[in-house]
C-alpha positions as a printed NumPy array, in Angstrom:
array([[ 28.767,   1.527, -56.28 ],
       [ 31.879,  -0.637, -55.901],
       [ 33.046,  -1.472, -52.4  ],
       [ 36.303,  -2.814, -51.087],
       [ 36.38 ,  -5.238, -48.219],
       [ 39.144,  -6.623, -46.052],
       [ 39.4  ,  -8.984, -43.121],
       [ 41.475,  -7.899, -40.132],
       [ 43.016, -10.422, -37.736],
       [ 44.709,  -7.996, -35.329],
       [ 44.424,  -8.42 , -31.559],
       [ 42.835,  -4.971, -31.231],
       [ 39.914,  -5.92 , -33.504],
       [ 39.501,  -9.22 , -31.675],
       [ 39.59 ,  -7.484, -28.278],
       [ 36.922,  -5.028, -29.426],
       [ 34.586,  -7.885, -30.4  ],
       [ 35.065,  -9.497, -26.972],
       [ 34.642,  -6.145, -25.165],
       [ 31.251,  -5.754, -26.852],
       [ 30.292,  -9.382, -26.19 ],
       [ 29.778,  -9.768, -29.953],
       [ 32.603, -12.162, -30.806],
       [ 30.237, -14.789, -32.269],
       [ 28.549, -12.213, -34.525],
       [ 31.678, -10.216, -35.405],
       [ 34.598, -12.65 , -35.736],
       [ 34.877, -15.316, -38.417],
       [ 36.03 , -18.881, -37.669],
       [ 39.687, -17.749, -37.778],
       [ 39.147, -14.689, -35.565],
       [ 38.933, -12.129, -38.386],
       [ 36.679,  -9.093, -38.629],
       [ 35.23 ,  -7.842, -41.928],
       [ 36.113,  -4.215, -42.629],
       [ 34.495,  -2.017, -45.297],
       [ 36.389,   1.285, -45.709],
       [ 34.465,   4.518, -46.203],
       [ 35.013,   8.246, -46.182],
       [ 33.787,   9.843, -42.924],
       [ 31.733,  12.339, -44.942],
       [ 29.685,   9.383, -46.228],
       [ 28.716,   8.309, -42.708],
       [ 25.711,  10.048, -41.175],
       [ 23.373,   9.319, -38.306],
       [ 19.697,  10.232, -38.607],
       [ 18.923,   9.152, -35.054],
       [ 20.517,   7.487, -32.044],
       [ 23.435,   9.896, -31.605],
       [ 22.943,   9.75 , -27.826],
       [ 23.877,   6.06 , -27.924],
       [ 27.129,   6.647, -29.813],
       [ 30.192,   5.728, -27.756],
       [ 33.913,   5.455, -28.432],
       [ 36.893,   3.725, -26.864],
       [ 40.541,   3.087, -27.561],
       [ 41.865,  -0.3  , -26.486],
       [ 45.589,   0.448, -26.695],
       [ 47.708,   3.618, -26.589],
       [ 48.267,   3.598, -30.37 ],
       [ 45.043,   1.819, -31.295],
       [ 42.197,   3.041, -33.449],
       [ 39.161,   4.821, -32.064],
       [ 36.437,   2.187, -31.907],
       [ 32.891,   3.532, -32.278],
       [ 29.836,   1.568, -31.17 ],
       [ 26.2  ,   1.898, -30.138],
       [ 26.283,   1.574, -26.349],
       [ 22.571,   0.734, -26.163],
       [ 23.195,  -2.644, -27.856],
       [ 27.003,  -2.909, -27.842],
       [ 26.963,  -2.914, -31.644],
       [ 30.184,  -2.029, -33.504],
       [ 29.802,   0.898, -35.91 ],
       [ 33.248,   1.776, -37.213],
       [ 36.881,   2.53 , -36.548],
       [ 38.721,   5.796, -37.139],
       [ 42.292,   7.023, -36.76 ],
       [ 43.232,   8.953, -33.628],
       [ 44.317,  11.966, -35.675],
       [ 43.107,  13.682, -38.825],
       [ 46.033,  12.619, -41.027],
       [ 43.929,   9.954, -42.724],
       [ 40.237,  10.455, -43.42 ],
       [ 38.883,   6.933, -42.951],
       [ 36.095,   4.932, -41.307],
       [ 36.221,   1.151, -41.381]])
């Protein structure tokens, strides 16, 4: 299976890493975050749904999903259903 990958340097992605306290694990030396796009239908959870949490850091920002038990980033989604995407 071929995957695409991008690195995001936006302030929202950087703020999310700092919010989680995972900046050292999440951000590269230039402050970028690796993003692997996927279709939401390809993302499933077999356990741990009770630890799933979501936040939005700015009024127009993405929904940022994470595991609240370990403050681990999971993925980002759009605020509406116009684009079916998880990154």
